[in-house]
N, C-alpha and C positions, 0 to 999 in steps of 0.2 A: 795922570797917565801912568800905567805900570811900566816898570823898567824893561829893557830889551830882554834880559834874561828870563823874566816872567812871561813875556809874550812868546818868545821862540827860543828854545834851548839849542846850543851848538856844542858838538863834541865829536868824538872819534869812534871809528870801528876798530876795536882792539886797543892794545897798549900803545900810547904815544911813543914815537922814536926817542924823545927826550927823557923818557922814564929811566930811572937807574936800574930797574929790574923789569922782567917781562911777566909780571903778575898783575892780576886785576886790582889787588890792594894797592900796589905801587902806581898803577894807572889812575886810580881814583885820587890819590894824593897829588899826582902830577897835574891832572886836569884841574883840580882845585887851585893849585899854585898858578896855573896858566890863566885862571879865571874863565875856564870853559865849564860847561854845564851838564854834559851827559856822556855816558859811555855805553857802547854796545859790546857786551862780552861775547867773544867769538868761540862757539863750540863747533867750528867748522870741520874738525877732524874727530869729533866724538864728544859726548858729554862726560867730562871728567872733573867733577866738582864734589868734594866731600862736604858733608853737612857742617863740619866745624869751620871750614874755609868759607862756605856760603854764609854762615852766621856772621863771620867777621866782615865779609864784603857788605852785607846788609847794614851792619852797624856803622861801618866807616862811610859808606855812601850817604846814609841818613845824616850822620854828624856833619859831613862836609857839603851837603846839598847837591850831590851828584845824582841825577836821574839815570836809572839803569834799564837796559833792554838786553836781550840775548839774541844771537843768531844760531839757528839750528844747524846741524851738520850738513855739509854739501852732498852727502850720500842720498838724501831724500829724492826718490822718484816714485811718486804716487801713480804713475802710469806705466810702470815696468810691466812687461809681459809675463814676468815671473811672480806669482802670488807671494812667494817667500820674501822677495825684495820689497814688495808693496807693504807687507806686514812689518818688515824691518823699518821702512820709512815712517809708518805710523808710530812705531815704537820710538824712533828718533825724536819725533815731535812731542810725544808724551813725556819722554825723559827730559827734553829741553824745557817743557813747561813746568815740570815738577822742580827742576833746578832753578828756574826763574822765580818760582814762588819762594823757594828757600832763601834766595839771595836778595829778594825784594825787587826784582826786575818786573817792569810793567807789561812787557810784551815779548813775544817770540817771533822773530822774522825768519822766513823760510822760503826756499825755492821749491816749487811744487813738482817739477819734473819736465819730461821731454815728450814731444809728440810721437817720436819714433815712426813706425809705419801706420799709426792710427790717424784718423781724420781729426781735425780740431774739435769737432762735435763729439766724437767718441771719447777723446781725451778729456774733454770737459766733464762728461758724464762719469767717467771712472774716478777722476780726481774729486769731483763733488761728493761721490759716495764715500770715499775713504776719509775725506776731511770731515764730513758730517759725523762719521763714527768717532773720530778723534775729539771733536768739539763736544760730542755727547758724553764721552768718558770724562773729559775735564769738568764739565758741568756737574756730573755726578760726584766728582771729587771736590767740588766747590773750589776749584783752582781759579784764582782771579786773573792769571796771566792771559793776555789777549793774543791769539794767533794772528800774525800779519803776513799775508801772502804778498810776495814781492813782484813788482813788474820787472820783466827780464829783458836782457839786451840782445840775446841771440834769437834768430828767427826759428831755430830748431827747438827752442824752449817754450813751454807753456807759460804764458804770463804777459799777454798784451794788456793794455789798459782796460779794454772792454771785457776781456776774460776775467781779470781781477775784480773789477767792479761788479760784474754779474754774479760771481761766486760770493762776494760779500753781501749781495742782496739775497742770495738763495740760502746761505748758511748762517744761522744765528750765532753771533759771537765772533765771526770772522771779520777782520779789518784789513785795509790795504797798507802795504809799505810802498810808497811811491818813489821809485828810483828814476829821477828825471834824466840822468845820464843814460840809463838803459832805454828809456822811452825814445830818446834822441837817436841812440845808436841802432836801435831795432829798425827804424824806418828812414834814418838819415834826415829827419826833420824834427819838429818840436824844439826849435831853438830860437824863438823870438818871444817878445813880450806877449804878442797876441796868441801864440801857441801855448805859452804857460797859463795865460788867462783862460784859454779854452779848456785846458786840462783841469784846472781847479774848478771851473764852472761845471764841468761834467761830473766831477766828484761830488760837488755840492748838490747837483740835480739828482744824481743817482742814489746817494747815501745820506743826504741831508746836511745841514749846516754843522751838526755835531762832529761830522767826520773831518771838517776843517778846523775844528776847535781842539782836536786831539790828533794831530797829524803826525805821521812818522815818515821821515824822508831820508833817502840815501842820495849822496851827491859826490861827484868827482869829475875830473876830465875823463875823456874816453877816446881811445883809438878804435876805429871801426872800419868795416868794409861792406860789401854787398850782402854778407851774411849776418851782419850785426856787430856786436861788441867783440873786440880783440883783447884789449887790456885797459886798465885804469891809467890815467895820467893826472899830473897836477893840473889844477884848473887853468893856470896861466900858460901852460904848455899845450892847451887844447883849444878848439874853436867853439867851446860851449859858452854861450852868452850869460854868464852867471850874474852879471850886473842887472840885466833885464829880468832874470829869474828871481833875484832877491827883491826887485821892485814889485813883481807880481805877488810874491808872498806877503810883502808889506801891505799892498793895496787890498788884498783879500782879508787882511787881519787874521791870518791863520795862527794857531797856537799849537805847540807840540815840540818835537825834536827833529833837528837836522843833524844827521850822522855823516861825517866826512870819511870817504873811503879812498881819497887820493894817496899816492905813495908818501907824500909829506902831509899826513893827515891833520896833525895839529896846526901846522902852518896855514893850511887852507881853511880849517875851521875858525881860526882866529881872524883871518882875513874876512871871511864871510860874516862873522859876528860883528866886526867893526863896520863893515859896509852896511849891514842891516841897521845898526844903531844910527849911522849917519843919515840913512834915508828916513828913519823915524823922526829924527830931530828936525828934518826939513819940513815935515808935514805939520 
């Protein structure tokens, strides 16, 4: 039987709090010392990564066995009523993917945008068109980084589970980033073993078993209200049933990366990794 680290990787969104420096290189070293497995590099305020630094990150992550992903800037809104902002959003994704390739990151996570005054159907069509253009450019550049559209936690944001899965079916090369805390906060449900089982089964049915063998997940606790997500919480300070969630991941035998976005990100990542390993040992 493969080790837990080979089955499912656990890590942090951004630099761990325990890191001595706030750089990606320092984060990679710290995660290795903590015996965590993956890092999502945050480009949330812009892609600012020189080629020399990217090469060092790639070398260090490879040497220490840390799997990398990146998160595109938060400024992305592919449904903006202003064409210039939509073009800039496409550029943010392209720049993120090019930086990901340079530093050896496997995928680019992004938020697609907001409904605004548009209907969900119109928003879907606009975002689909712009994303198809981005993925076409990346294919022409032979860029191996996979764009991963994230499920979103606010009802004003495009990114329900069905919207994400439909886009992944419609656009070649697009994959999901399943944020289970967002899925819960968006509707105030999806917080039981049966709910998690239903979500994973839907992903498998819509995208095939390979989607669960290369999964990318965000997780944290979440404060929410009738409009959806308010802010992230540590898992133990929230009402999210992470033990049932881990059980569902184990039972579905998913493989890939679990990226923790809790305020105490490395603490929660370590807790989840240990819990997952304990469940696998029992089976």
